[in-house]
Structures are given as structure tokens and as C-alpha cells.
C-alpha positions in Angstrom: -4.9 2.2 18.4 -6.6 5.1 17.0 -4.9 7.2 14.2 -5.3 10.2 12.1 -4.0 10.3 8.5 -3.9 12.8 5.5 -2.2 12.9 2.2 1.2 14.5 1.4 1.5 18.1 0.4 2.5 19.3 -2.9 4.7 22.1 -1.5 7.7 20.7 0.1 10.7 22.2 2.1 13.3 22.0 -0.4 16.2 21.7 2.1 18.8 19.2 0.5 19.3 17.4 3.9 17.0 14.7 5.2 14.0 16.0 7.1 11.3 14.7 9.3 8.1 14.2 7.3 6.1 16.8 9.3 8.9 19.3 8.3 9.3 18.3 4.7 5.7 19.3 3.9 4.9 22.6 3.8 1.0 22.5 4.7 -1.2 24.1 7.4 -3.5 21.1 7.0 -0.7 18.8 7.9 0.4 20.9 11.0 -3.1 21.4 12.1 -4.0 17.6 11.9 -0.7 16.5 13.6 -1.5 18.9 16.5 -5.0 17.7 16.8 -4.0 14.0 16.8 -1.4 14.7 19.6 -4.0 16.6 21.6 -6.4 13.7 21.3 -3.4 11.2 22.2 -3.7 9.5 18.7 -1.1 8.5 16.2 -0.6 10.6 13.0 0.5 9.5 9.7 1.0 11.4 6.2 0.2 9.4 3.3 2.8 9.6 0.8 2.6 8.5 -3.0 6.4 8.0 -2.8 7.0 6.2 0.5 3.4 5.0 1.7 2.5 5.7 5.3 4.9 8.0 7.2 5.1 8.9 10.7 5.8 12.6 11.4 9.3 11.7 12.5 10.3 9.6 9.4 13.1 11.2 8.0 12.8 11.8 4.0 14.7 13.5 1.4 13.1 16.2 -0.9 10.9 14.5 -3.9 8.4 15.3 -6.4 5.8 12.7 -7.0 2.0 12.8 -7.3 0.6 9.3 -6.9 -1.4 8.3 -9.9 -4.3 5.6 -10.0 -2.1 3.1 -11.9 0.1 3.2 -8.7 -2.4 2.5 -6.2 -2.3 -1.3 -6.3 1.4 -1.6 -5.7 1.4 0.6 -2.6 -1.5 -1.2 -1.0 0.4 -4.0 0.5 3.0 -1.6 2.0 0.5 0.9 3.7 -1.7 -2.0 4.9 1.6 -3.7 6.5 2.4 -0.4 8.0 -1.0 -0.3 9.8 -0.9 -3.8 10.8 2.7 -3.5 12.4 1.7 -0.3 14.3 -1.6 -1.8 15.6 -3.8 0.7 14.2 -7.4 -0.4 14.6 -9.3 2.8 13.6 -8.1 5.4 11.2 -9.7 8.8 10.4 -8.6 9.8 6.8 -8.7 13.7 6.2 -9.0 14.6 2.8 -10.0 17.5 0.3 -13.1 16.2 -1.7 -11.9 14.0 -4.5 -14.8 15.3 -6.6 -13.6 19.0 -6.4 -9.9 17.9 -6.3 -9.3 15.0 -8.5 -5.5 14.6 -7.6 -6.5 13.5 -4.1 -8.5 10.4 -5.4 -5.6 7.9 -5.8 -4.6 8.7 -2.1 -8.1 8.0 -0.9 -8.5 4.8 -2.9 -5.1 3.6 -1.6 -6.2 4.2 2.2 -9.4 2.7 1.6 -8.0 -0.7 0.1 -5.1 -0.8 2.5 -7.7 -0.4 5.6 -10.0 -3.0 4.0 -7.3 -5.5 3.7 -6.2 -5.4 7.4 -9.6 -4.6 8.8 -8.9 -1.3 10.1 -12.1 0.8 10.7 -11.9 3.7 8.4 -13.7 7.0 8.8 -13.3 9.6 6.0 -13.6 13.3 6.9 -13.7 15.8 3.9 -11.9 19.0 4.7 -13.3 22.4 3.5 -11.1 23.5 0.7 -7.4 22.7 0.5 
């Protein structure tokens, strides 16, 4: 199965109720990639530094957490397991350039390591700005 993935967004809907991940994150990037994935008939995921790999409909509370490099190793098995369980064979990961936006570097490392662990073909697409 082919899938598209991007990292979570800093701005979040602060509604105190549980919300689907795709509604929790306030991001044109996430909305646009979710729409693109649906149009292509591919699965869509949001990579969260708190929860790992989220499907758009996964209910999550409001939280504020930015993934650090020191936390990547602990999340690799969880993300790899999610990819394997869902039968993902090819993943397109859409990200800002980690050279110009260093905060996204741990997310890229996480998806690279998880895909490598379960032999998912990974394509990284750098997004203009973000």
C-alpha cells in the first residue's frame, strides 16, 4: 500500500475535546496533503512527536510537544510497527528542508529509521517554505 505522510503542526486547535488528528492540527500543509492523498487513493498519516504515526481520524487531545533528537530512538519501533501493521510498502514523506527548518530534522530521522526497519520504500519530498 502506498501512503503519504507529513509531520504534525505546531499550531493546534485548542478545543478541550478529543478531535480527529486532521482537525487537531491547524495547517494548510496537512489539509493539502490529506486532500492529495485521498485523490490519489493513498493512505495519509501525520507523524506526531507525542503519539507516533497518526491516521487522520485518530482521536487525540490537545498537547504541546516538539520531538527532540533524543526521543527518536524510543519512537522508531512504534512507528515501524504502525507501518507494518497497516501494510504500507511505499511512503512519501513531505517535509520542510531540515537544513532551513531544523525543528523538522528529528521527524525526518524518525521516519527514515522506521521505514528502514520494516523495509518500506521511502521517498522524501522537500516542501517549499513552511
